[in-house]
C-alpha positions in Angstrom: 0.0 0.0 0.0 2.8 2.5 0.9 4.5 1.6 -2.4 1.3 2.7 -4.4 1.0 6.0 -2.4 4.7 6.7 -3.1 4.3 5.8 -6.8 1.2 8.1 -7.2 3.1 11.0 -5.4 6.1 10.5 -7.7 3.9 10.5 -10.9 2.2 13.7 -9.7 5.5 15.4 -9.0 6.8 14.3 -12.4 3.7 15.8 -14.1 4.1 19.1 -12.2 7.8 19.2 -13.2 6.9 18.7 -16.9 4.3 21.5 -16.8 6.9 23.8 -15.1 9.5 22.9 -17.8 7.1 23.7 -20.6 6.4 27.1 -19.0 10.1 27.9 -18.6 10.8 26.8 -22.2 8.1 29.0 -23.6 9.2 31.9 -21.4 12.8 31.5 -22.4 11.9 31.4 -26.0 9.9 34.6 -25.8 12.6 36.3 -23.8 15.3 35.2 -26.2 13.2 36.4 -29.2 12.7 39.8 -27.4 16.3 40.1 -26.6 17.3 39.3 -30.1 14.8 41.8 -31.4 16.1 44.4 -29.1 19.6 43.9 -30.4 18.6 44.0 -34.0 17.3 47.6 -34.0 20.0 48.8 -36.3 22.0 52.0 -36.2 20.5 55.0 -34.5 21.7 58.0 -36.4 21.1 60.4 -33.5 23.7 58.5 -31.4 27.0 60.4 -31.6 30.0 59.1 -29.9 31.0 61.4 -27.0 34.3 61.6 -25.2 34.1 59.9 -21.8 33.9 62.6 -19.2 35.6 62.1 -15.9 32.3 62.7 -14.0 29.8 61.4 -16.5 29.1 58.7 -19.1 28.3 58.3 -22.8 28.0 55.5 -25.3 31.8 55.5 -25.4 31.7 54.4 -21.7 30.4 51.0 -22.8 33.1 49.6 -25.1 34.5 46.1 -25.5 33.3 42.6 -24.5 31.3 41.9 -21.4 30.4 38.5 -19.8 27.0 38.5 -18.4 24.3 36.6 -16.6 20.6 37.4 -16.3 18.0 35.6 -14.2 14.5 35.9 -12.9 11.0 34.8 -13.6 8.7 34.9 -16.6 5.0 34.0 -17.0 6.2 30.6 -18.1 8.6 30.0 -15.2 12.2 30.7 -14.3 14.9 32.0 -16.7 18.7 31.8 -16.5 21.1 33.0 -19.1 24.9 33.6 -19.6 26.6 35.2 -22.5 28.9 37.7 -24.1 27.8 41.2 -25.2 30.2 43.3 -27.3 29.7 47.1 -27.5 31.5 49.3 -30.0 31.4 52.5 -28.0 29.3 54.2 -30.7 25.8 52.8 -29.8 25.9 49.4 -31.6 26.3 46.0 -30.0 26.1 42.2 -30.5 25.2 39.5 -28.0 25.5 35.7 -27.9 24.0 33.7 -25.0 22.9 30.4 -23.7 19.4 30.7 -22.2 17.5 28.1 -20.2 13.8 28.6 -19.5 12.1 26.3 -17.1 15.1 23.9 -17.4 15.1 23.8 -21.2 17.9 25.4 -23.4 16.3 27.8 -25.8 19.5 29.5 -27.2 23.1 28.4 -27.2 26.2 30.6 -26.8 28.1 28.4 -29.2 25.6 27.7 -32.0 23.0 30.5 -31.9 24.2 33.4 -34.1 25.0 36.7 -32.4 22.2 39.3 -32.5 22.9 43.0 -33.3 21.5 45.9 -31.3 21.6 49.5 -30.3 21.9 51.4 -27.1 22.0 54.9 -25.7 23.7 56.3 -22.5 22.9 59.4 -20.5 25.5 61.5 -18.8 24.4 60.2 -15.4 25.4 56.7 -16.5 21.9 55.3 -17.1 21.4 53.5 -20.4 18.8 51.7 -22.4 18.6 49.2 -25.2 16.1 49.3 -28.0 13.7 47.0 -29.9 13.5 47.4 -33.7 10.3 49.4 -33.3 12.2 52.0 -31.2 10.7 50.9 -27.9 13.0 50.5 -24.9 13.7 46.9 -24.0 16.2 47.0 -21.2 17.6 49.6 -18.7 21.1 49.5 -17.4 23.4 51.4 -15.1 27.1 51.8 -15.8 29.3 51.3 -12.7 33.0 51.4 -12.0 33.9 53.5 -15.1 32.3 51.0 -17.5 33.7 47.9 -15.9 30.2 46.6 -15.0 26.6 47.1 -16.1 23.6 46.3 -13.9 20.7 45.3 -16.2 16.9 45.1 -15.9 14.5 43.7 -18.6 11.4 45.8 -19.3 9.5 43.0 -21.0 5.9 42.9 -19.8 5.2 40.3 -17.1 9.0 39.4 -16.7 11.2 40.1 -13.7 14.6 39.5 -15.3 17.8 41.2 -14.0 21.5 40.6 -14.2 25.0 41.9 -14.3 27.6 42.4 -17.1 31.3 42.5 -16.3 34.0 43.7 -18.7 36.1 40.7 -19.9 39.3 42.5 -20.7 40.5 45.8 -19.2 42.1 46.8 -22.5 38.9 46.5 -24.5 
């Protein structure tokens, strides 16, 4: 009798796990598509490279390659991602990442092509990334003279945040 109760409980937990994995996978797919879309906005002609001021920031403050992680929840379950973002210091960027949603890999750092994007930076070191339609997709704050970025996704119904750290000081 105890065996049957344990078996039923195990089957119920397995079904719950499957539902959760499906939710995470769908959420990760949506978030990856939104991230890719935000990075494929193209060049923004109004972005002009500014010299990095000693007390402020500009698009030039974010230049080089950054390793990053982002994590949080989506309507479909948890999300975790690691990757490499490269910024040109003129307002253009590319990103490659591995993303897992609800335990399922939805993009791969080594096989998924890099996605292009654009970004702007205010003199107070607050920045934003854009979707192709011009809407803001992500906010970030530049810290430690561009060595790190703190990021927050603005996608509806998501609570995704993360950190980017400069890979090479000479970048």
